[in-house]
N, C-alpha and C positions, 0 to 999 in steps of 0.2 A: 618490549616497548622501551624506547630510549628514556633515560632519566629526564624528568622535567616535562615530558609529554603527558597531557591529561587525556585519558581514554574515556569516551562517552559512547553509549550504544547508539545515539543519534547519528554518529559518523557512518553507520552502516546503511543509512537511508538510501534506497535505490540500488543497493548492492546485495542486500541479504534480507531474508525474512527472519524476524526474531519472534519466536513463540515463547512467551513467558507464562509461568504459572504464578500469577499474582502481579504485584506492582514492580518486582525486581527480578533479575536473573537469579534462579535458584535451582535446586534439584527438579528435574522434569522440564526445564527450559532448554531450548536449543536454537542454534543459528544455522540457517541453510542458505547457501549461495543462491542468489536470485537477481542477477544484474539486469538493470533496465535496458541496457544496450542489446540484450538478447531477445527482447520482446518484439512482436510484430509492430509494424508502423501504422496499421489501421487501428483506429480507436476501438471498433467493435471486436476485432480479433484480439487486441491487447486486453480488453476487459474480460473477454472469455478466458484467456490464459490466467489473468489475475484472480478471477472468481473460481477458477478450477484449483488454484493454489491455496486459496483461502476463501471461505464462504462470505465473509463480510470484512470491510476495511473502514477504518476511520479516515476522514479527510487527510489528517496528518500522515497516516501510514501510506496512503495511496498517491499522494501528491508527487513524490519523486518519480513515480512510474507514469503519471499522466502529464506532468508539466511539459515534457518535450513535444507533446502533440497539441499544445494550446496555440491559439492565434490571438491577434489583438482583439477579436470579437468574441472568442470563446475561451474563457479561463477554465481552471480546473473545476470549479463549482458548476459552471455552465455545462461542461462536458459530462460530469457525473449526473447532473439533473436530467440531461437529455438521454443518456445511455444506461443509467443504473437506477436502482430504487432505494430511496432512503428508508432506514429503519432506526428507531430509537430504542436502545436497550439501557435500562437503568440511568436514563437521562443523558446518555451519550449517543450522538448521531453517527450511524454507520451507513455504508452503501453496500448493496448486494446486487446480484444479477437481476436485471429487470424482468426477465422471463425465466421462470423455474424450468428445470429439466423434466 
């Protein structure tokens, strides 16, 4: 990384899945390429791929993958409400597949 450039894990949003063990990158954490542009253009197919890659997503984590499919009438929250199921874990809201396998 060039000198003077600040690196932040949030720069990988929509490009990679970051699996952390805890609140920061440490042993057991990994980064896997997962570019938004390679996902299907259908919201249902896209969510199927997303929920296959990871069982549950926070709104912050999934937004870069859903944002390109939003419309003036359907924002990220509206699409998630329509096509996914909310789950709260330790006070944090996540979304998972609407219908279990």
